[in-house]
DRENTI-573821 format. One record per residue (C-alpha): residue number from 0; x, y, z. Coordinates in steps of 0.25 Angstrom, whole numbers, plus 2048, in hexadecimal, padded with zeros to 3 digits. Example, Ala and Ser with C-alpha at 12.3 -4.5 7.8 and 13.67 -1.06 7.14 Angstrom:
% residues 2
+-----+-----+-----+-----+
| seq |  c1 |  c2 |  c3 |
+-----+-----+-----+-----+
|   0 | 831 | 7EE | 81F |
|   1 | 837 | 7FC | 81D |
+-----+-----+-----+-----+
***
This chain:
% residues 268
+-----+-----+-----+-----+
| seq |  c1 |  c2 |  c3 |
+-----+-----+-----+-----+
|   0 | 525 | B6F | DA6 |
|   1 | 521 | B63 | D9E |
|   2 | 511 | B5F | D9A |
|   3 | 506 | B68 | D95 |
|   4 | 4FD | B70 | D9F |
|   5 | 4EF | B77 | D9E |
|   6 | 4EB | B85 | DA3 |
|   7 | 4DD | B84 | DA7 |
|   8 | 4D2 | B89 | DB2 |
|   9 | 4D3 | B7A | DB7 |
|  10 | 4E0 | B7B | DBA |
|  11 | 4E1 | B7E | DCA |
|  12 | 4EF | B82 | DCA |
|  13 | 4F3 | B91 | DCC |
|  14 | 4F7 | B93 | DBC |
|  15 | 4EB | B89 | DB8 |
|  16 | 4F5 | B80 | DB1 |
|  17 | 4F3 | B70 | DB2 |
|  18 | 4FA | B65 | DAB |
|  19 | 4F3 | B5E | D9F |
|  20 | 4EC | B52 | DA2 |
|  21 | 4F2 | B4A | D97 |
|  22 | 4E7 | B3E | D99 |
|  23 | 4DD | B46 | D93 |
|  24 | 4DB | B4F | D86 |
|  25 | 4E3 | B5C | D88 |
|  26 | 4D7 | B63 | D86 |
|  27 | 4CF | B5C | D91 |
|  28 | 4D9 | B63 | D9C |
|  29 | 4CF | B6E | D9A |
|  30 | 4C3 | B67 | D9C |
|  31 | 4C0 | B6C | DAA |
|  32 | 4C2 | B7B | DA4 |
|  33 | 4B7 | B78 | D9A |
|  34 | 4AD | B73 | DA4 |
|  35 | 4B0 | B80 | DAD |
|  36 | 4AF | B88 | DA0 |
|  37 | 4A1 | B81 | D9E |
|  38 | 49C | B82 | DAC |
|  39 | 4A0 | B92 | DAD |
|  40 | 499 | B94 | D9F |
|  41 | 48C | B8E | DA4 |
|  42 | 48D | B95 | DB2 |
|  43 | 490 | BA3 | DAB |
|  44 | 485 | BA0 | DA2 |
|  45 | 47B | B9D | DAC |
|  46 | 47F | BA9 | DB5 |
|  47 | 47D | BB3 | DA9 |
|  48 | 46F | BAC | DA5 |
|  49 | 46B | BAF | DB4 |
|  50 | 46F | BBE | DB3 |
|  51 | 468 | BBF | DA6 |
|  52 | 45C | BB9 | DAC |
|  53 | 45C | BC1 | DB8 |
|  54 | 45E | BCE | DAF |
|  55 | 452 | BC9 | DA7 |
|  56 | 449 | BC8 | DB3 |
|  57 | 44F | BD6 | DB8 |
|  58 | 44B | BDD | DAC |
|  59 | 43E | BD6 | DAA |
|  60 | 439 | BDB | DB8 |
|  61 | 43F | BE9 | DB5 |
|  62 | 438 | BEA | DA8 |
|  63 | 42A | BE6 | DAF |
|  64 | 42C | BF1 | DB9 |
|  65 | 42F | BFC | DAF |
|  66 | 426 | BF9 | DA4 |
|  67 | 41B | BF1 | DAC |
|  68 | 41B | BE6 | DA2 |
|  69 | 41E | BD8 | DA3 |
|  70 | 429 | BD5 | D99 |
|  71 | 42F | BC9 | D97 |
|  72 | 43B | BCD | D8E |
|  73 | 444 | BCD | D98 |
|  74 | 442 | BC0 | D9D |
|  75 | 442 | BB8 | D8F |
|  76 | 44E | BBF | D8B |
|  77 | 456 | BBB | D97 |
|  78 | 451 | BAD | D96 |
|  79 | 455 | BAD | D87 |
|  80 | 463 | BB4 | D8A |
|  81 | 465 | BA8 | D95 |
|  82 | 462 | B9D | D8B |
|  83 | 46C | BA4 | D81 |
|  84 | 476 | BA5 | D8D |
|  85 | 475 | B96 | D8E |
|  86 | 476 | B93 | D7F |
|  87 | 483 | B9B | D7F |
|  88 | 488 | B94 | D8B |
|  89 | 486 | B86 | D85 |
|  90 | 48B | B8A | D77 |
|  91 | 499 | B8F | D7D |
|  92 | 49A | B82 | D85 |
|  93 | 495 | B79 | D79 |
|  94 | 49F | B81 | D70 |
|  95 | 4AB | B82 | D7A |
|  96 | 4B7 | B7D | D73 |
|  97 | 4C3 | B82 | D7B |
|  98 | 4D1 | B82 | D74 |
|  99 | 4DC | B7B | D7B |
| 100 | 4E8 | B85 | D7A |
| 101 | 4F7 | B82 | D7D |
| 102 | 503 | B8A | D83 |
| 103 | 511 | B84 | D83 |
| 104 | 516 | B87 | D91 |
| 105 | 523 | B7F | D91 |
| 106 | 52D | B79 | D87 |
| 107 | 534 | B6C | D88 |
| 108 | 53F | B68 | D7F |
| 109 | 53B | B5D | D75 |
| 110 | 542 | B54 | D6B |
| 111 | 549 | B5B | D60 |
| 112 | 549 | B69 | D68 |
| 113 | 53A | B6A | D67 |
| 114 | 531 | B70 | D70 |
| 115 | 528 | B68 | D79 |
| 116 | 51E | B71 | D80 |
| 117 | 516 | B70 | D8D |
| 118 | 508 | B77 | D8A |
| 119 | 4FE | B7E | D92 |
| 120 | 4F0 | B7B | D8C |
| 121 | 4E6 | B85 | D8F |
| 122 | 4D8 | B87 | D88 |
| 123 | 4D1 | B93 | D82 |
| 124 | 4C6 | B95 | D78 |
| 125 | 4D1 | B97 | D6D |
| 126 | 4DF | B95 | D6E |
| 127 | 4E9 | BA1 | D6B |
| 128 | 4F1 | B9F | D5F |
| 129 | 4FC | BA4 | D67 |
| 130 | 4FE | BA3 | D75 |
| 131 | 503 | BB0 | D77 |
| 132 | 4F5 | BB5 | D74 |
| 133 | 4F1 | BB1 | D81 |
| 134 | 4F9 | BBE | D87 |
| 135 | 4EE | BC7 | D7E |
| 136 | 4E2 | BBE | D83 |
| 137 | 4E7 | BC0 | D92 |
| 138 | 4E9 | BD0 | D90 |
| 139 | 4DC | BD2 | D89 |
| 140 | 4D4 | BC9 | D95 |
| 141 | 4DC | BD2 | DA0 |
| 142 | 4D8 | BDF | DA4 |
| 143 | 4E7 | BE4 | DA6 |
| 144 | 4EA | BE4 | D98 |
| 145 | 4F2 | BEF | D93 |
| 146 | 4F7 | BF0 | D85 |
| 147 | 502 | BFA | D8A |
| 148 | 507 | BF2 | D95 |
| 149 | 516 | BF2 | D8F |
| 150 | 516 | C01 | D93 |
| 151 | 512 | BFD | DA2 |
| 152 | 51C | BFD | DAC |
| 153 | 51F | BEE | DAC |
| 154 | 51A | BEB | D9F |
| 155 | 510 | BE0 | D9A |
| 156 | 50F | BD3 | D9F |
| 157 | 517 | BC8 | D9A |
| 158 | 515 | BB8 | D99 |
| 159 | 520 | BAF | D99 |
| 160 | 522 | BA0 | D98 |
| 161 | 51E | BA1 | D89 |
| 162 | 52B | B9D | D82 |
| 163 | 527 | B8E | D80 |
| 164 | 519 | B92 | D7A |
| 165 | 520 | B9B | D70 |
| 166 | 52A | B91 | D6D |
| 167 | 521 | B86 | D6B |
| 168 | 518 | B8E | D63 |
| 169 | 524 | B93 | D59 |
| 170 | 529 | B85 | D58 |
| 171 | 537 | B88 | D5E |
| 172 | 540 | B7C | D63 |
| 173 | 543 | B7A | D72 |
| 174 | 550 | B81 | D70 |
| 175 | 549 | B8F | D6A |
| 176 | 540 | B8E | D76 |
| 177 | 54B | B8D | D7F |
| 178 | 551 | B99 | D79 |
| 179 | 543 | BA1 | D7A |
| 180 | 543 | BA0 | D8A |
| 181 | 54F | BA8 | D8A |
| 182 | 547 | BB4 | D84 |
| 183 | 53B | BB2 | D8E |
| 184 | 52F | BB3 | D86 |
| 185 | 523 | BB9 | D8A |
| 186 | 515 | BBE | D87 |
| 187 | 510 | BCC | D8A |
| 188 | 502 | BCF | D8F |
| 189 | 4FC | BDD | D8E |
| 190 | 4FB | BDE | D9D |
| 191 | 505 | BE7 | DA8 |
| 192 | 50E | BE0 | DB0 |
| 193 | 50C | BE5 | DBF |
| 194 | 519 | BE3 | DC2 |
| 195 | 528 | BE0 | DBB |
| 196 | 526 | BD0 | DBE |
| 197 | 517 | BD2 | DB7 |
| 198 | 511 | BC9 | DC4 |
| 199 | 503 | BCD | DBD |
| 200 | 506 | BC6 | DB1 |
| 201 | 501 | BB9 | DAE |
| 202 | 50A | BAD | DAB |
| 203 | 507 | BA4 | D9F |
| 204 | 4FE | B9B | DA6 |
| 205 | 4F6 | BA6 | DAB |
| 206 | 4F4 | BAC | D9F |
| 207 | 4F1 | BA0 | D98 |
| 208 | 4E6 | B9D | DA3 |
| 209 | 4DF | BAB | DA3 |
| 210 | 4DE | BAB | D94 |
| 211 | 4D8 | B9D | D92 |
| 212 | 4CE | BA0 | D9D |
| 213 | 4CA | BAE | D97 |
| 214 | 4C7 | BA8 | D8B |
| 215 | 4BF | B9D | D91 |
| 216 | 4B7 | BA8 | D9A |
| 217 | 4B2 | BAE | D8D |
| 218 | 4A4 | BA6 | D8F |
| 219 | 4A3 | BB0 | D9C |
| 220 | 4A3 | BBC | D95 |
| 221 | 49A | BB6 | D8A |
| 222 | 48F | BB4 | D94 |
| 223 | 491 | BC1 | D9B |
| 224 | 490 | BC9 | D8E |
| 225 | 484 | BC1 | D8B |
| 226 | 47D | BC4 | D98 |
| 227 | 480 | BD4 | D97 |
| 228 | 47A | BD5 | D89 |
| 229 | 46D | BCD | D8D |
| 230 | 46C | BD7 | D9A |
| 231 | 46E | BE3 | D91 |
| 232 | 464 | BDF | D88 |
| 233 | 459 | BDE | D92 |
| 234 | 45E | BEB | D99 |
| 235 | 45D | BF2 | D8B |
| 236 | 44F | BEB | D89 |
| 237 | 44A | BF1 | D96 |
| 238 | 44F | BFF | D93 |
| 239 | 448 | BFE | D86 |
| 240 | 43B | BF9 | D8B |
| 241 | 43C | C04 | D96 |
| 242 | 43F | C0F | D8C |
| 243 | 433 | C0A | D82 |
| 244 | 429 | C09 | D8E |
| 245 | 42D | C18 | D92 |
| 246 | 42B | C1D | D84 |
| 247 | 41D | C16 | D84 |
| 248 | 419 | C1D | D91 |
| 249 | 41D | C2B | D8C |
| 250 | 417 | C28 | D7F |
| 251 | 40A | C25 | D86 |
| 252 | 40A | C30 | D90 |
| 253 | 40C | C39 | D85 |
| 254 | 400 | C34 | D7D |
| 255 | 3F7 | C34 | D88 |
| 256 | 3FB | C43 | D8B |
| 257 | 3F8 | C47 | D7B |
| 258 | 3EB | C3F | D7C |
| 259 | 3E7 | C45 | D89 |
| 260 | 3E9 | C54 | D83 |
| 261 | 3E1 | C4F | D77 |
| 262 | 3D7 | C4B | D7F |
| 263 | 3D6 | C59 | D87 |
| 264 | 3D6 | C60 | D79 |
| 265 | 3CA | C58 | D76 |
| 266 | 3C2 | C5B | D82 |
| 267 | 3C4 | C6A | D80 |
+-----+-----+-----+-----+
***
């Protein structure tokens, strides 16, 4: 195939591959993805803020119930945490600088036996130095990851159609590329094949799409981890306050008993 293509969330095709729009800058082919990223980032931030505010209100009510004191710590803490959440989200959007990566999918013969590649373009926070690293990113994000898959019944998953990218990166001639096709180059993924054909294994298009999406979705893990941390802090504060009030009660009760004994002795 001639021409270049993007692998993007905005592509409605089953493999998320679209032809590059040459009427605009190559990076602008991903503008719709960036808009979606910003919208989702603020959506998750607002959702997490709501969770923090709800938790703050709940802990405030429970604290009043257990200690009979009107303590505004939890409400103030939840408000401050929510403001920090908005700040993190804004900084994430303002500093967003995705890199446009490329993968040579098809090779064509040019003048003087040179390779003319057709690229897949995709975006990540930081492009891998070598495209073969994509297999490591995919395995790490997959729950079926198994470092010992070569010992399984059907072995590890393989991703084919990588000869062009390898030849282009090595600076081979088109003739050398044609010879390499006879060896059926592939990448191995640390995931068990479910059958001899490897029907559960990703194609190179699916691999690139999934890795790029996982890389973009780091903001969700950031928001969730911050929310969980804020709720844990409020929970620990409640436990500590409860223990302190209990100690104060036990100490006061003990002092009253000792005082009563001393008064009885004096009266005798």
